[in-house]
C-alpha positions in Angstrom: -17.2 -2.8 9.8 -15.3 0.4 9.7 -12.9 0.5 6.7 -10.0 3.0 6.5 -7.9 3.4 3.4 -4.3 3.9 4.3 -1.9 5.7 1.9 1.5 7.4 2.0 4.5 7.8 -0.3 7.5 5.5 -0.3 9.7 6.1 2.7 6.8 7.7 4.6 6.5 5.0 7.3 3.2 3.7 6.1 4.1 0.1 7.0 5.0 1.2 10.5 1.6 3.0 10.9 -0.2 -0.1 9.6 1.6 -2.3 12.2 0.7 0.3 14.9 -3.0 -0.1 14.0 -2.7 -3.9 14.2 -1.3 -3.4 17.7 -4.5 -1.5 18.5 -6.4 -4.6 17.4 -7.4 -3.4 13.9 -7.4 -5.9 11.1 -4.9 -5.1 8.3 -5.6 -6.1 4.7 -2.3 -5.5 3.0 -2.5 -5.8 -0.8 1.2 -6.1 -1.2 1.4 -9.0 1.2 -1.4 -10.7 -0.7 0.6 -10.1 -3.9 3.7 -11.7 -2.4 1.7 -14.8 -1.3 0.2 -15.2 -4.7 3.6 -14.9 -6.3 5.0 -18.0 -4.6 6.9 -20.4 -6.9 4.7 -22.5 -9.2 1.6 -20.4 -8.5 -0.5 -19.3 -11.5 0.6 -15.7 -11.0 4.3 -16.7 -10.7 4.1 -18.8 -13.9 2.3 -16.0 -15.9 4.9 -13.5 -14.8 7.8 -15.8 -15.8 6.2 -16.4 -19.1 5.8 -12.7 -19.7 9.1 -11.3 -18.4 11.5 -14.2 -18.7 13.5 -16.5 -16.4 15.7 -13.7 -15.2 13.0 -12.6 -12.8 13.5 -15.8 -10.9 16.1 -15.7 -8.0 18.7 -18.4 -7.5 16.5 -20.0 -4.8 13.6 -20.3 -7.2 11.5 -17.4 -5.7 10.5 -14.3 -7.5 13.2 -11.6 -7.7 10.9 -8.6 -7.0 13.8 -6.2 -7.6 14.3 -7.5 -11.1 10.6 -7.1 -11.8 10.6 -3.5 -10.4 13.6 -2.7 -12.7 11.6 -3.9 -15.7 8.4 -2.1 -15.1 9.6 1.2 -13.5 10.2 3.0 -16.8 8.1 0.8 -19.1 4.4 1.6 -19.2 3.5 -1.4 -21.3 5.4 -3.8 -19.0 3.7 -2.3 -16.0 0.3 -2.7 -17.6 1.0 -6.3 -18.3 2.1 -6.9 -14.7 -1.0 -5.2 -13.4 -3.2 -7.4 -15.7 -1.6 -10.5 -14.2 -1.6 -9.5 -10.5 -4.6 -7.2 -10.0 -7.6 -9.5 -10.7 -6.6 -12.3 -8.2 -5.5 -9.8 -5.6 -8.8 -8.0 -5.9 -10.8 -11.2 -5.5 -8.9 -12.0 -2.3 -9.4 -8.5 -0.9 -13.1 -8.7 -1.6 -13.3 -12.2 0.0 -11.7 -10.9 3.2 -13.9 -7.8 3.3 -17.1 -9.9 2.8 -16.2 -11.9 5.9 -15.9 -8.7 7.9 -18.5 -6.4 6.5 -21.2 -7.2 9.1 -18.9 -7.1 12.1 -17.8 -4.1 14.3 -14.2 -4.5 13.4 -11.9 -1.7 12.2 -10.2 -2.7 9.0 -7.2 -0.9 7.5 -6.9 -1.2 3.7 -3.3 -0.8 2.6 -3.6 -0.8 -1.2 -0.9 0.6 -3.6 -2.2 3.4 -5.9 -5.2 4.0 -3.6 -4.2 7.7 -3.4 -3.5 8.0 -7.1 -7.0 6.7 -8.0 -8.7 9.1 -5.5 -6.6 12.1 -6.7 -7.7 11.4 -10.3 -11.3 11.4 -9.2 -11.9 7.6 -9.8 -14.5 5.8 -7.7 -12.8 3.8 -5.0 -12.6 0.1 -5.8 -13.4 -0.7 -2.1 -15.8 1.2 0.1 -14.1 3.1 2.9 -15.2 5.1 5.9 -12.2 7.5 5.6 -8.8 8.0 4.1 -5.7 8.2 6.3 -2.5 9.7 4.9 1.0 9.3 6.3 2.9 12.4 5.5 6.7 12.8 5.5 8.9 15.6 4.1 10.7 14.4 1.0 14.2 14.9 2.4 13.4 12.7 5.4 11.8 10.0 3.2 15.0 10.0 1.0 17.2 9.7 4.1 15.1 6.7 5.3 15.3 5.0 1.9 19.0 5.4 1.7 19.8 4.3 5.3 17.3 1.6 5.8 16.6 0.2 2.3 19.9 0.7 0.5 18.6 3.1 -2.1 21.0 5.6 -3.8 19.9 9.2 -3.3 19.1 9.6 -7.0 17.0 6.4 -7.0 15.1 7.4 -3.9 14.3 10.8 -5.3 13.2 9.2 -8.6 10.9 6.7 -6.9 9.3 9.6 -4.8 8.9 11.8 -7.9 7.1 8.9 -9.7 4.4 8.9 -7.1 1.8 11.5 -6.0 3.1 14.7 -4.7 2.7 15.4 -1.0 0.2 18.1 -1.9 -1.9 15.8 -4.0 -1.9 13.1 -1.3 -2.8 15.6 1.5 -5.8 16.9 -0.6 -7.5 13.5 -0.4 -6.9 13.0 3.3 -9.6 12.8 6.0 -6.8 12.4 8.6 -3.1 13.0 8.4 -0.3 11.4 10.4 2.8 13.6 10.4 5.8 11.2 10.5 8.6 13.7 10.4 9.6 13.1 14.0 10.7 10.2 16.2 9.1 6.9 17.1 7.5 8.3 20.3 5.8 11.1 18.3 4.7 8.5 15.7 3.2 6.2 18.4 1.2 9.2 19.8 0.0 10.1 16.3 -1.1 6.5 15.6 -3.1 6.5 18.9 -4.9 9.7 17.9 -5.5 8.4 14.4 -6.9 5.1 15.8 -9.3 7.0 18.0 -10.5 9.1 15.0 -10.9 5.9 12.9 -12.9 4.1 15.6 -15.5 6.9 15.6 -16.1 6.8 11.8 -19.4 5.5 10.5 -19.6 1.8 9.4 -19.6 1.1 5.7 -22.9 0.0 4.3 -22.7 -3.6 2.9 -25.6 -2.8 0.6 -23.7 -0.2 -1.4 
């Protein structure tokens, strides 16, 4: 198994890059998608979150209101720590389960894990073994424009979300390969193809480590 860690700031187009790798027949392990599946109504994670943060994080249809949760934890370090304590352990177990099923194969696996870049930038040992780190890079002004036009953010909110993450310079410093997503879709597709060829030539991870 070749395992590539994928990271990029909000509005960078990281999800589009992940989808492009899947089109090239890579396997995507998307931590955020796993979180959403584990936050289904009546699940243990859902129930713990409601107990901790209150009924107002439940949408009218009975599902989790992720926006309400984000509003609570964005500027509250204690609330964020509590959220992570609830969600991270089961997500980690599921990621490790999926990796264990693939580790002795020849598949290319893309790990899309929030805060992967932050951990590497701080010098922490990666939680999951990777063959290389792929960074999607986008100028801040372009990321802000995308967040405003496609996701309904205000300009101030978009800039605040970007400022709360790693800087571009910090993220680029941990990259083994960079996709520049400052252009159009045709340019991005070409960049994804080049990145896929790079990733496919990386060494396999060692299951013994």
